[in-house]
C-alpha positions in Angstrom: 89.0 106.7 109.9 87.7 103.8 112.1 87.5 105.0 115.7 88.3 102.4 118.4 87.6 104.4 121.5 86.2 103.2 124.8 83.9 106.2 125.2 81.0 106.5 122.6 77.8 108.5 122.4 75.3 107.4 125.1 72.0 106.0 123.8 68.8 107.8 124.7 70.8 110.9 125.6 68.9 113.7 127.4 71.2 116.7 128.2 68.6 118.4 130.5 68.2 115.2 132.6 72.0 114.9 132.8 72.3 118.6 133.8 69.7 118.0 136.6 71.4 114.9 137.8 74.7 116.8 138.1 73.0 119.7 139.8 71.5 117.3 142.4 74.8 115.5 142.9 76.4 118.8 143.9 73.7 120.6 145.9 73.6 120.5 149.7 76.4 119.4 152.0 79.0 117.4 150.2 78.8 116.0 146.6 77.9 112.6 145.1 81.2 112.0 143.4 80.2 108.5 142.1 77.2 109.9 140.4 79.3 112.7 138.8 82.1 110.4 137.5 79.7 107.7 136.3 77.7 110.2 134.3 80.7 112.1 132.9 82.6 109.0 131.8 79.5 107.5 130.0 78.9 110.4 127.7 81.0 111.5 124.6 82.7 114.9 124.6 80.1 116.3 122.2 77.3 115.2 124.6 79.2 116.7 127.6 79.1 120.1 125.7 75.3 119.7 125.4 75.1 119.0 129.1 77.1 122.2 129.8 74.7 124.3 127.7 71.7 122.7 129.3 73.1 123.3 132.8 73.5 127.0 132.1 70.0 127.2 130.5 68.3 125.3 133.3 70.2 126.7 136.3 71.9 129.9 135.2 75.2 128.5 136.4 78.5 127.5 134.8 78.9 123.7 135.2 82.7 123.7 135.1 82.8 126.4 137.8 80.6 124.3 140.0 82.6 121.2 139.4 85.8 123.1 140.3 84.2 124.3 143.5 82.8 120.9 144.6 85.7 118.6 143.7 89.4 118.6 144.7 92.8 117.4 143.7 93.5 115.1 140.8 89.9 114.0 140.6 88.8 117.6 140.0 91.5 118.1 137.3 90.4 114.9 135.5 86.7 115.7 135.6 87.1 119.3 134.5 89.4 118.3 131.7 86.8 115.8 130.5 84.3 118.6 130.3 86.4 120.7 128.0 86.1 120.4 124.2 89.2 118.6 122.8 90.6 121.7 121.1 90.3 123.8 124.2 91.8 121.0 126.3 94.8 120.8 123.9 95.1 124.6 123.9 95.2 124.7 127.8 97.9 121.9 127.8 100.1 123.9 125.5 99.4 127.2 127.4 100.4 125.5 130.7 103.5 123.9 129.1 104.9 127.3 128.2 103.6 129.8 130.8 105.8 130.8 133.7 109.4 129.8 134.4 110.5 126.7 132.5 109.0 124.9 129.6 107.3 121.5 129.6 109.0 120.2 126.4 107.6 116.7 126.8 104.0 118.0 126.7 104.8 120.2 123.6 106.3 117.2 121.9 103.5 114.8 122.7 100.7 117.1 121.6 102.2 118.5 118.5 103.7 115.3 117.2 100.4 113.3 117.5 97.6 115.6 116.3 96.3 115.7 112.7 95.8 118.9 110.6 92.2 119.4 111.7 93.0 119.0 115.4 95.9 121.4 115.1 93.9 124.1 113.4 91.1 123.8 116.0 93.6 123.9 118.8 95.3 127.1 117.4 91.9 128.8 117.1 90.9 127.7 120.6 94.1 129.1 122.0 93.4 132.4 120.4 89.9 132.4 121.7 90.8 131.4 125.3 94.0 133.5 125.8 93.8 136.2 123.1 97.2 135.3 122.0 98.9 133.6 119.0 100.1 130.1 119.8 102.9 130.1 117.2 104.3 133.4 118.6 104.2 132.1 122.2 106.0 128.9 121.2 108.6 130.8 119.2 109.3 133.0 122.3 109.6 130.0 124.6 111.8 127.6 122.5 114.9 127.8 120.3 117.0 126.2 117.6 115.9 123.3 115.4 113.4 122.2 118.1 111.5 125.5 117.6 111.6 125.2 113.8 110.1 121.7 113.8 107.4 122.8 116.3 106.5 125.7 114.0 106.3 123.4 111.0 104.0 121.0 112.9 101.8 124.0 114.1 101.0 124.9 110.5 98.8 121.7 110.2 99.7 121.3 106.6 100.9 117.7 106.5 99.8 116.0 103.2 96.7 114.0 104.0 95.8 113.0 100.4 97.0 109.4 100.8 98.6 109.6 97.3 102.1 108.1 97.2 104.7 108.9 94.5 107.2 106.0 94.4 109.9 108.2 92.9 109.5 110.8 95.6 109.7 108.0 98.3 113.0 106.9 96.9 114.2 110.5 96.6 113.2 111.4 100.2 115.0 108.3 101.6 118.1 109.2 99.7 117.9 112.8 100.9 117.5 111.8 104.5 120.5 109.4 104.2 122.6 112.2 102.5 121.5 114.7 105.3 122.6 112.4 108.1 124.5 109.1 107.9 126.4 109.9 104.7 128.0 113.1 105.7 129.9 114.8 108.6 127.4 116.9 110.5 123.7 116.8 109.9 121.4 118.7 107.5 118.6 119.2 110.1 116.5 121.3 107.6 116.1 118.3 105.4 114.8 116.1 108.3 112.4 118.9 109.3 111.0 119.4 105.8 110.4 115.7 105.0 109.2 114.5 108.4 107.1 117.6 109.0 105.2 117.7 105.7 104.9 114.3 104.0 101.9 112.1 104.4 101.9 109.2 106.9 101.5 106.6 104.2 104.4 108.2 102.2 106.6 108.3 105.3 106.0 104.6 106.1 107.4 103.8 102.7 110.2 106.3 103.1 111.3 104.6 106.4 111.3 101.2 104.7 113.4 102.5 101.8 115.7 104.3 104.2 116.5 101.1 106.0 117.5 99.4 102.8 119.9 102.3 101.9 121.3 103.0 105.3 121.1 99.5 106.8 119.8 101.1 109.9 116.4 102.3 111.0 115.5 106.0 110.8 115.1 105.9 114.6 118.7 104.8 115.1 119.9 107.5 112.7 118.0 110.2 114.6 119.5 109.0 117.8 123.0 109.1 116.3 122.7 112.4 114.4 120.4 114.6 116.6 120.4 115.5 120.2 118.3 117.0 123.1 114.7 118.1 122.7 115.0 118.2 118.9 116.0 114.5 118.9 113.1 113.6 121.2 110.7 115.6 119.0 111.8 113.9 115.8 111.7 110.4 117.4 108.1 111.2 118.6 107.1 112.2 115.1 108.6 108.9 113.7 107.0 106.8 116.4 103.7 108.5 115.9 103.8 107.8 112.1 104.7 104.1 112.7 102.0 103.6 115.3 100.2 106.3 117.4 98.7 103.7 119.7 102.2 102.3 120.4 103.5 105.8 121.0 100.8 106.5 123.5 101.2 103.1 125.2 104.8 103.9 125.9 104.0 107.4 127.2 101.4 106.0 129.5 103.8 103.4 130.9 106.4 106.1 131.6 103.8 108.2 133.3 103.2 105.4 135.9 106.4 103.4 136.3 108.8 104.0 139.2 108.1 106.2 142.2 105.4 108.8 141.7 103.0 109.3 138.8 103.1 111.9 136.1 99.4 112.7 136.5 99.3 115.5 134.0 100.5 113.1 131.2 98.2 110.3 132.4 95.2 112.5 132.5 96.0 114.1 129.1 96.4 110.8 127.2 93.5 109.0 128.8 91.1 111.9 127.9 92.4 112.7 124.4 92.5 109.1 123.2 89.4 107.8 125.0 87.2 108.4 121.9 89.8 107.7 119.3 92.0 104.6 119.8 92.1 103.6 123.5 91.3 100.0 122.5 94.4 99.9 120.3 96.5 101.6 123.0 95.4 98.9 125.5 96.5 96.2 123.0 99.9 97.8 122.4 100.4 98.3 126.2 99.8 94.6 126.9 102.0 93.6 124.1 105.0 95.6 125.3 104.6 95.3 129.1 102.7 92.1 129.4 100.4 93.8 131.9 97.1 95.4 131.1 96.8 99.2 131.2 93.8 98.6 133.5 95.9 96.9 136.1 98.7 99.4 135.8 96.2 102.2 136.5 94.6 100.2 139.3 98.0 99.6 141.0 99.2 103.2 140.6 96.2 105.4 141.5 93.5 105.5 144.1 90.0 106.7 145.0 87.5 108.4 142.7 90.5 109.4 140.5 91.3 105.8 139.9 87.6 104.9 139.2 87.3 107.6 136.6 90.5 106.5 134.8 89.4 102.9 134.8 86.1 103.9 133.3 88.0 105.7 130.5 90.3 102.7 130.1 87.2 100.5 129.6 88.3 97.0 130.5 90.9 94.7 131.9 92.7 92.9 129.0 94.5 90.5 131.3 91.1 88.8 131.8 91.1 87.9 128.1 94.1 85.6 128.7 95.2 85.4 125.0 97.1 87.7 122.7 95.2 90.2 120.5 95.4 89.5 116.8 96.2 93.2 116.3 99.0 93.1 118.9 100.4 90.0 117.1 100.5 92.0 113.9 102.5 94.7 115.7 104.8 92.1 117.2 105.4 90.6 113.7 106.3 94.1 112.4 108.6 94.8 115.3 110.6 91.6 114.6 110.7 92.4 110.9 112.1 95.8 111.7 114.7 94.3 114.1 115.7 91.8 111.3 116.1 94.6 108.7 118.0 97.0 110.9 121.8 97.0 111.1 122.6 99.0 114.2 125.8 101.1 114.1 127.4 100.4 117.5 129.1 103.4 119.1 131.4 103.4 122.0 132.0 106.1 124.6 135.7 105.4 125.2 138.1 105.6 122.2 141.9 105.4 122.0 143.6 108.5 123.2 145.5 110.5 120.5 149.2 111.2 121.1 149.3 108.2 123.4 152.6 107.7 125.3 152.5 104.6 127.6 155.8 105.4 129.3 154.6 108.9 130.3 151.2 107.5 131.5 153.1 104.9 133.6 155.3 107.5 135.2 152.2 109.7 135.9 150.4 106.8 137.5 153.5 106.0 139.7 153.7 109.7 140.7 150.0 109.7 141.6 150.5 106.7 144.0 153.9 107.3 145.6 154.4 109.2 148.9 151.7 110.0 151.4 148.2 109.9 150.0 147.0 109.1 146.5 146.1 111.5 143.6 142.8 109.7 142.6 142.0 112.4 140.0 145.2 111.7 138.1 144.6 108.0 138.1 141.0 108.4 136.9 141.9 110.9 134.2 144.4 108.5 132.7 142.6 105.1 133.1 139.1 106.3 132.0 140.4 108.1 128.9 142.5 105.3 127.4 141.3 102.3 125.4 141.8 98.9 126.9 144.6 98.1 124.4 146.3 101.3 125.5 145.9 100.3 129.2 147.6 97.0 128.5 150.6 99.0 127.1 150.7 101.1 130.2 150.7 97.9 132.4 153.7 96.6 130.4 155.5 100.0 130.5 154.9 100.3 134.3 156.6 96.9 134.8 159.4 97.6 132.3 160.3 101.0 133.5 159.6 100.7 137.2 159.9 97.0 137.9 156.5 97.1 139.7 153.1 95.5 139.1 150.6 98.3 138.3 147.6 96.1 139.3 149.1 95.5 142.8 149.9 99.1 143.3 146.4 100.2 142.3 144.8 97.6 144.7 147.0 98.9 147.6 146.2 102.6 146.9 142.5 102.5 146.1 139.5 101.0 147.9 135.9 99.8 147.6 134.0 100.5 144.4 136.6 102.8 142.9 139.2 100.1 143.2 136.9 97.5 141.7 136.1 99.8 138.8 139.7 100.9 138.1 141.0 97.3 138.3 138.1 96.2 136.0 139.2 98.8 133.4 142.9 97.7 133.7 142.1 94.0 133.0 141.8 92.8 129.5 138.2 92.1 128.4 138.7 88.4 128.7 140.3 88.7 132.1 137.5 90.9 133.3 134.8 88.6 132.0 136.5 85.6 133.7 136.7 87.5 137.0 133.1 88.5 136.7 132.1 84.8 136.1 134.2 83.7 139.1 132.5 86.4 141.3 129.1 85.2 140.2 129.9 81.6 141.1 132.1 81.8 144.3 130.9 81.8 147.9 127.4 81.2 149.2 124.8 81.8 146.6 125.1 82.3 142.8 124.5 85.4 140.8 122.5 83.8 138.0 121.7 87.1 136.4 125.4 87.9 135.9 126.1 84.4 134.4 123.2 84.8 132.0 124.1 88.4 131.0 127.7 87.6 130.2 127.2 84.3 128.4 124.2 85.5 126.4 125.7 88.8 125.1 129.3 87.8 124.3 130.4 86.6 120.8 132.0 83.2 120.3 135.5 84.8 120.1 134.9 86.7 123.4 133.6 83.5 125.1 136.6 81.4 124.0 139.0 84.1 125.2 137.2 84.3 128.5 137.4 80.5 128.9 141.2 80.7 128.3 141.5 83.5 130.8 139.5 81.7 133.4 141.6 78.5 133.0 144.7 80.6 133.4 143.5 82.5 136.5 141.7 79.8 138.4 143.4 76.6 137.2 140.1 74.9 136.2 137.7 75.1 133.3 134.8 77.6 133.4 132.5 74.8 132.2 133.5 72.7 135.3 132.9 75.7 137.6 129.4 76.2 136.1 128.5 72.5 136.4 129.6 72.5 140.0 127.5 75.6 140.9 124.3 75.2 138.9 121.9 72.3 138.1 119.2 71.0 135.8 118.3 72.5 132.5 119.7 75.9 133.6 123.1 74.3 133.9 122.7 72.7 130.5 121.8 76.1 128.9 124.9 77.7 130.4 127.1 74.8 129.4 125.8 75.1 125.8 126.5 78.9 125.7 130.0 78.6 127.3 131.1 76.4 124.3 131.3 79.6 122.2 129.9 77.6 119.3 126.9 79.6 118.3 126.4 79.6 114.5 127.6 82.9 112.9 125.8 82.6 109.5 123.1 84.9 108.1 119.4 84.0 108.3 118.2 81.0 106.3 114.6 81.7 105.5 113.6 78.0 104.9 115.3 76.8 108.0 114.0 79.8 110.1 110.5 78.8 109.0 111.1 75.2 110.2 112.7 76.3 113.5 109.7 78.6 114.2 107.3 75.7 113.5 109.2 73.4 115.8 109.1 76.1 118.6 105.4 76.6 118.0 104.7 72.8 118.2 106.9 72.6 121.3 104.5 75.0 123.1 101.9 72.2 123.1 104.3 69.6 124.6 105.0 69.2 128.3 107.2 71.9 129.9 110.4 69.8 130.0 110.3 68.9 126.3 109.3 72.5 125.4 112.3 74.0 127.3 114.8 71.5 125.7 113.5 72.3 122.2 113.9 76.1 123.0 117.4 75.4 124.2 118.4 73.5 121.1 117.4 76.5 118.9 117.9 79.6 121.0 121.4 78.6 122.3 122.8 77.5 118.9 121.4 79.6 116.0 123.0 82.9 115.0 121.3 86.2 116.1 120.3 87.3 112.5 118.7 83.8 112.0 116.9 84.0 115.4 115.4 87.3 114.5 113.7 85.7 111.5 112.7 82.6 113.6 111.1 84.9 116.2 109.2 86.8 113.6 107.8 83.6 112.0 106.9 82.3 115.5 104.4 85.2 115.8 102.8 84.0 112.5 102.5 80.4 113.7 101.2 81.1 117.3 99.6 84.6 117.1 101.9 85.4 120.1 105.2 87.1 120.7 107.9 84.7 121.9 108.7 86.9 124.8 105.2 86.5 126.1 105.4 82.7 125.7 108.6 82.5 127.7 107.2 84.6 130.5 103.9 82.8 130.7 105.0 79.2 130.2 108.4 79.1 131.9 109.8 80.0 135.3 113.0 80.7 137.3 116.5 80.8 135.8 115.5 78.9 132.6 112.9 81.6 131.9 115.4 84.4 132.7 118.0 82.8 130.4 115.7 82.4 127.4 114.2 85.9 128.0 117.7 87.4 128.0 118.5 85.7 124.7 115.3 87.0 123.1 115.9 90.5 124.4 119.5 90.5 123.1 118.5 89.2 119.7 115.8 91.9 119.4 117.9 94.9 120.7 121.1 94.3 122.7 121.6 97.9 123.8 118.0 98.0 125.1 118.7 94.8 127.1 121.7 96.4 128.7 119.8 99.7 129.3 117.2 97.7 131.3 120.0 95.9 133.2 121.5 99.2 134.2 118.2 100.6 135.3 117.5 97.6 137.5 121.1 97.9 139.0 120.3 101.4 140.2 116.6 101.8 140.8 115.1 101.6 144.3 117.0 101.4 147.5 120.6 100.3 147.2 122.8 99.8 144.1 124.0 96.6 142.5 127.5 98.0 142.0 128.9 94.8 140.6 126.3 94.8 137.8 126.8 98.6 137.2 130.6 98.2 137.0 130.4 95.1 134.8 128.2 96.7 132.2 129.9 100.1 132.2 133.4 98.5 131.8 132.5 95.8 129.3 130.4 98.0 127.0 132.3 101.3 127.1 134.3 100.5 124.0 131.5 98.7 122.1 128.0 100.2 122.4 127.6 102.3 125.5 126.5 105.3 123.5 123.7 103.2 122.0 122.8 101.9 125.5 122.6 105.6 126.7 120.2 106.4 124.0 118.0 103.4 124.8 118.1 104.2 128.5 116.8 107.7 127.9 114.1 106.6 125.5 112.9 103.8 127.7 113.1 105.4 131.2 112.7 109.1 130.3 115.8 110.0 132.3 119.5 110.0 131.1 121.9 107.4 132.2 124.2 110.2 133.3 121.5 111.6 135.5 120.8 108.2 137.0 124.5 107.5 137.8 124.8 111.0 139.3 122.0 110.5 141.7 122.9 106.9 142.6 126.7 107.0 143.2 129.2 109.4 144.8 132.8 110.6 144.9 135.6 109.4 142.7 133.6 106.3 141.8 130.8 108.5 140.4 133.4 110.6 138.5 134.9 107.6 136.8 131.5 106.2 135.9 130.4 109.5 134.4 133.6 109.7 132.3 132.8 106.2 131.0 129.2 107.3 130.3 130.6 110.1 128.2 127.6 112.5 128.0 124.3 113.6 129.4 121.9 113.2 126.4 
């Protein structure tokens, strides 16, 4: 194994001299923290163990006890953890995750899904030595179900590490996984556990590729669809670790620092345990996904001696390099290849109600609104649990039976966000999109993000239906409205998209290669010519074709197209092209990010929240939920619950459909 850590053995190492330097840094009044952190972070873990032994021999004292006494807070935790041998550090992390009330499942998942056989055996032995207890027994007592079974399998440390691959067994395992999940009602979890918990990394790489050909979806998407809870998260972590451990840790590090507050335990654990193994690879992956160096993320999110120590472990600021790493380009190429191969099974959260009776629903809605006061619960229970086609039948029945306009009655009885949400649900998808476009355009200021989101993510059929609905409602064409409210190349991009004329053919490999080459050459032209060339391809080619174009673009430029757009473009043009690329790569993930931005921080963008929840509830809101949880480490249900209130919240949660 080639180690790509940032911490290596110090040359001319003298443990006795180091022990004396640490002793001097801590004696007397106060302590020299800089001397401590500089010394500790410039020695390998094996050398630190020699320093601990020399400290006890020379001064008759325990170095870790002295460090705990002299240092405080997160800085003390970080330095003390660096001084522990890796196996004892892992053992303490597991012990802390299961002791007391509550279990830190995220820690159990991260550690056990990412360690090799040797690391697991040494950790189990260290746990026994440190706590006089059996790790497996303690985990069994603290967990349950299939989650517990998979943890126990991983704890055996018996994964095949021979590197030998049997092609027939690869095909058999792929077929068995398909039969255990996608092909049948219910899921054979035991088959997933046996294969993912025991086969070699090389073997499983090939199994995942074979599985995608059989199932026409990735193993990750199948796990999201078939499993749930901590067991789902553990199996996803195992798959992600097998695909790329550096990528897995890069995502964990980002989640530990984004948003308000920092998950310091996670940050410390990963920075320590990977500093001598693959921190350079993690840095590359981090910059690839988040277009910001790990160094700068740590710098912005931490402070003081704690920050200095973490930055020493990080080892360098990749943003200063300016260019894409070749290794990161290879990962980007593979990600686009995976996106091109995968056929995502879209899953809604709202389905047609069984035993549907539009006349009875119409009467129930009338009853909920007549007289003094309004029965909002009755209205919500009907509207949120019917498909849009069924709601249109209710509208018709309401007028036929009662001679009244249901939409007008709802508007007069409801108010604020609840009214906007219920009315949005009662409109046809085309009427709703047309209304959302008008809201984005009318009045002072334009909601460019809404215009981009709608036009980028709708099919040709949906765009043409929206155009007709807009003409009918506002007596002018949507194209005219866009042209009167926007300008320049951004206007031209929107006009191109609003034609609803995107190609709908599968990928054409020869043409994709030519398109990628044209985009790559355009990157060397002036910015106007570059943006026009991007528009001519990104706004007209089919999504399957664009996936191949974007994959080949990496090969020609050694950069991911997302990075090129963010670096070389600006304003609304950049946002439009970026939205197209994100939607091509993974549309549910794009919507998950849009929902997160609508609710994070102070205030809520209710219009965006309503727009996405209404428009995606019968298409792919289940997939969006799964992406939201994976990306932001919190469920969409939980986010809505904390960010909204009253009947508005109740309706949104019904559309959300579950907690994940």
